Backbone as JSON Lines, residues from 0, in Angstrom:
{"i":0,"aa":"M","n":[89.57,75.64,92.05],"ca":[89.86,76.14,90.73],"c":[91.13,75.5,90.17]}
{"i":1,"aa":"R","n":[92.07,75.28,91.03],"ca":[93.31,74.64,90.57],"c":[93.02,73.25,90.03]}
{"i":2,"aa":"A","n":[92.13,72.52,90.7],"ca":[91.77,71.17,90.27],"c":[91.12,71.18,88.89]}
{"i":3,"aa":"Q","n":[90.56,72.31,88.5],"ca":[89.92,72.44,87.19],"c":[90.9,72.92,86.13]}
{"i":4,"aa":"G","n":[92.17,73.06,86.5],"ca":[93.2,73.42,85.55],"c":[93.54,74.9,85.47]}
{"i":5,"aa":"H","n":[92.97,75.71,86.34],"ca":[93.27,77.13,86.33],"c":[94.58,77.4,87.06]}
{"i":6,"aa":"G","n":[95.4,78.28,86.51],"ca":[96.69,78.59,87.12],"c":[96.7,79.88,87.91]}
{"i":7,"aa":"M","n":[95.63,80.67,87.76],"ca":[95.6,81.96,88.43],"c":[94.15,82.29,88.79]}
{"i":8,"aa":"A","n":[94.0,83.02,89.91],"ca":[92.68,83.49,90.32],"c":[92.74,85.01,90.45]}
{"i":9,"aa":"M","n":[91.64,85.67,90.14],"ca":[91.57,87.12,90.24],"c":[90.3,87.5,90.99]}
{"i":10,"aa":"T","n":[90.42,88.51,91.83],"ca":[89.26,89.06,92.52],"c":[89.45,90.57,92.62]}
{"i":11,"aa":"S","n":[88.43,91.25,93.06],"ca":[88.55,92.69,93.27],"c":[87.71,93.1,94.47]}
{"i":12,"aa":"T","n":[88.09,94.21,95.06],"ca":[87.38,94.77,96.2],"c":[87.63,96.27,96.24]}
{"i":13,"aa":"Q","n":[86.72,97.0,96.8],"ca":[86.94,98.44,96.91],"c":[87.98,98.72,97.99]}
{"i":14,"aa":"S","n":[88.74,99.79,97.79],"ca":[89.84,100.11,98.69],"c":[89.39,100.48,100.1]}
{"i":15,"aa":"D","n":[88.13,100.84,100.26],"ca":[87.64,101.2,101.59],"c":[86.97,100.03,102.31]}
{"i":16,"aa":"E","n":[87.05,98.84,101.76],"ca":[86.45,97.66,102.38],"c":[87.5,96.83,103.11]}
{"i":17,"aa":"E","n":[87.09,96.15,104.15],"ca":[88.0,95.29,104.92],"c":[88.36,94.01,104.16]}
{"i":18,"aa":"A","n":[87.6,93.67,103.12],"ca":[87.84,92.42,102.38],"c":[89.24,92.35,101.8]}
{"i":19,"aa":"Q","n":[89.86,93.5,101.51],"ca":[91.21,93.47,100.94],"c":[92.18,92.75,101.88]}
{"i":20,"aa":"H","n":[92.0,92.9,103.17],"ca":[92.87,92.25,104.14],"c":[92.64,90.74,104.16]}
{"i":21,"aa":"F","n":[91.39,90.34,103.99],"ca":[91.04,88.92,103.9],"c":[91.74,88.28,102.71]}
{"i":22,"aa":"W","n":[91.64,88.92,101.52],"ca":[92.25,88.36,100.32],"c":[93.77,88.3,100.44]}
{"i":23,"aa":"R","n":[94.37,89.32,101.02],"ca":[95.83,89.3,101.2],"c":[96.25,88.17,102.14]}
{"i":24,"aa":"A","n":[95.46,87.93,103.19],"ca":[95.75,86.84,104.12],"c":[95.69,85.48,103.43]}
{"i":25,"aa":"L","n":[94.91,85.39,102.36],"ca":[94.8,84.15,101.6],"c":[95.86,84.04,100.5]}
{"i":26,"aa":"G","n":[96.76,85.02,100.44],"ca":[97.86,84.96,99.49],"c":[97.67,85.75,98.2]}
{"i":27,"aa":"Y","n":[96.61,86.51,98.09],"ca":[96.4,87.34,96.9],"c":[97.31,88.56,96.96]}
{"i":28,"aa":"K","n":[97.78,88.99,95.81],"ca":[98.68,90.15,95.71],"c":[98.0,91.25,94.91]}
{"i":29,"aa":"D","n":[98.28,92.49,95.28],"ca":[97.74,93.63,94.54],"c":[98.31,93.64,93.13]}
{"i":30,"aa":"A","n":[97.44,93.85,92.15],"ca":[97.87,93.86,90.76],"c":[97.5,95.16,90.06]}
{"i":31,"aa":"G","n":[96.85,96.06,90.76],"ca":[96.47,97.33,90.16],"c":[95.15,97.81,90.72]}
{"i":32,"aa":"S","n":[94.69,98.9,90.16],"ca":[93.42,99.46,90.6],"c":[92.86,100.35,89.5]}
{"i":33,"aa":"F","n":[91.61,100.7,89.65],"ca":[91.03,101.69,88.74],"c":[90.04,102.53,89.51]}
{"i":34,"aa":"D","n":[89.85,103.74,89.0],"ca":[88.94,104.7,89.62],"c":[87.74,104.93,88.72]}
{"i":35,"aa":"I","n":[86.59,105.06,89.33],"ca":[85.39,105.5,88.62],"c":[85.07,106.88,89.18]}
{"i":36,"aa":"D","n":[85.31,107.89,88.35],"ca":[85.13,109.26,88.81],"c":[84.11,110.03,87.97]}
{"i":37,"aa":"I","n":[83.24,109.31,87.32],"ca":[82.18,109.95,86.54],"c":[81.18,110.56,87.51]}
{"i":38,"aa":"P","n":[80.86,111.84,87.33],"ca":[79.93,112.49,88.26],"c":[78.63,111.69,88.42]}
{"i":39,"aa":"G","n":[78.28,111.47,89.67],"ca":[77.09,110.69,89.99],"c":[77.36,109.2,90.16]}
{"i":40,"aa":"Y","n":[78.53,108.74,89.74],"ca":[78.9,107.32,89.85],"c":[80.2,107.13,90.62]}
{"i":41,"aa":"E","n":[80.71,108.19,91.25],"ca":[81.99,108.12,91.95],"c":[81.96,107.03,93.02]}
{"i":42,"aa":"Q","n":[83.1,106.38,93.18],"ca":[83.27,105.4,94.24],"c":[84.75,105.26,94.56]}
{"i":43,"aa":"P","n":[85.08,104.65,95.69],"ca":[86.5,104.45,96.03],"c":[87.18,103.59,94.97]}
{"i":44,"aa":"P","n":[88.5,103.69,94.87],"ca":[89.23,102.86,93.89],"c":[88.93,101.38,94.08]}
{"i":45,"aa":"E","n":[88.86,100.67,92.97],"ca":[88.66,99.22,92.98],"c":[90.04,98.57,92.87]}
{"i":46,"aa":"L","n":[90.36,97.71,93.83],"ca":[91.65,97.01,93.84],"c":[91.52,95.69,93.12]}
{"i":47,"aa":"I","n":[92.44,95.4,92.22],"ca":[92.5,94.12,91.52],"c":[93.54,93.27,92.23]}
{"i":48,"aa":"M","n":[93.19,92.04,92.56],"ca":[94.1,91.16,93.3],"c":[94.2,89.81,92.59]}
{"i":49,"aa":"L","n":[95.43,89.28,92.52],"ca":[95.71,88.03,91.83],"c":[96.39,87.03,92.76]}
{"i":50,"aa":"K","n":[96.17,85.75,92.46],"ca":[96.85,84.69,93.2],"c":[97.32,83.63,92.21]}
{"i":51,"aa":"D","n":[98.59,83.26,92.32],"ca":[99.16,82.22,91.48],"c":[98.8,80.87,92.1]}
{"i":52,"aa":"L","n":[97.91,80.13,91.46],"ca":[97.45,78.86,92.01],"c":[98.47,77.75,91.82]}
{"i":53,"aa":"R","n":[99.47,77.99,90.99],"ca":[100.51,76.96,90.78],"c":[101.4,76.83,92.0]}
{"i":54,"aa":"L","n":[101.39,77.82,92.88],"ca":[102.28,77.83,94.05],"c":[101.68,77.13,95.27]}
{"i":55,"aa":"I","n":[100.44,76.7,95.16],"ca":[99.82,76.06,96.32],"c":[99.73,74.56,96.15]}
C-alpha cells in the first residue's frame, strides 16, 4: 500500500478475537472502538487499528 502512495492503513477486529494481537505485532495501534448494542445484533466491541506507513 505504501508503494501505491498511501500513508496510513486501517483495519478492525472484534475485541474478543486473537487477531488484535496479530495486528499489534505488525505495528498497528489502537485508535478507538465502537459497540453495536441493538437488541438482536449485539456483538463484542469492534477495535479500530491504524498504522502509519510513512514510518516503515
